[in-house]
C-alpha positions in Angstrom: 133.0 18.0 198.9 132.2 20.7 201.4 130.8 20.4 204.9 127.6 22.3 205.3 127.1 23.8 208.7 123.6 23.3 210.2 122.5 25.2 213.2 124.6 27.6 215.3 124.1 31.3 214.9 127.5 32.8 214.7 126.9 34.6 211.3 129.0 32.3 209.1 127.6 31.1 205.8 125.6 27.9 206.0 127.4 26.4 203.1 130.7 26.4 205.0 132.6 27.6 201.9 135.2 30.2 202.6 135.0 29.7 206.3 138.7 29.1 206.5 138.3 25.8 208.3 139.9 22.9 206.4 140.5 19.4 207.8 142.3 16.3 206.4 140.6 13.0 206.2 142.6 10.2 207.9 143.1 6.7 206.6 139.9 5.5 208.2 137.8 8.3 206.7 137.6 10.4 209.9 137.9 14.1 210.4 138.0 16.2 213.6 135.3 18.8 213.9 136.6 22.1 215.0 135.7 22.9 218.6 133.8 26.1 217.5 131.4 23.9 215.4 131.0 21.4 218.2 130.1 24.1 220.7 127.7 25.9 218.2 125.8 22.6 217.8 126.1 21.4 221.4 128.0 18.3 220.3 129.8 16.3 223.0 131.6 13.0 223.4 129.1 10.2 222.6 126.5 12.3 220.8 125.2 10.9 217.6 125.1 12.8 214.3 123.1 12.2 211.2 125.3 12.4 208.1 123.7 12.8 204.6 124.7 14.0 201.2 123.1 17.1 199.7 124.3 17.4 196.1 128.0 17.6 196.6 127.9 18.6 200.2 128.1 16.5 203.4 125.4 17.6 205.9 125.8 16.8 209.6 123.0 17.2 212.1 123.0 16.4 215.8 120.6 13.5 216.5 118.1 14.3 219.1 115.4 12.0 220.4 112.0 13.0 219.0 108.6 11.5 219.0 108.1 9.4 215.8 104.7 10.9 215.2 104.8 14.6 216.2 108.5 15.4 216.7 108.1 16.5 220.3 111.3 16.1 222.4 109.8 16.0 225.9 108.4 13.1 227.9 109.5 10.3 225.5 109.2 6.6 226.0 110.5 3.7 223.9 107.9 1.6 222.1 109.0 -1.2 219.8 112.4 0.6 219.1 110.8 4.0 218.5 110.4 7.1 220.6 106.8 8.1 221.4 105.7 11.1 223.5 103.0 10.7 226.2 100.4 12.6 224.1 100.8 10.3 221.1 101.0 7.2 223.3 97.7 8.2 224.9 96.1 8.9 221.4 97.4 5.5 220.1 96.0 3.6 223.1 92.7 5.4 222.8 92.8 6.7 226.4 92.3 10.3 225.2 88.8 9.6 223.9 85.9 11.3 225.8 
């Protein structure tokens, strides 16, 4: 399997093939992400990543809080375990009607 880079902008191929970065998997299935990749994606200790399979590649994306309905990342509030922005919350409550 390969690790497909998502994000960044340093000119390397998105597929990660031929990047010269190889890591061994330890006995618990863990790998260490190279610091260059963590910096490119803005990953820090405690950040969450979404891990998925895409054919024979592992795809990792930084998890960022987004509105469940519109995808906005600003002015979020929790509602029944989901993130909802103020605009969608107002629309759902009917307070934006004229």
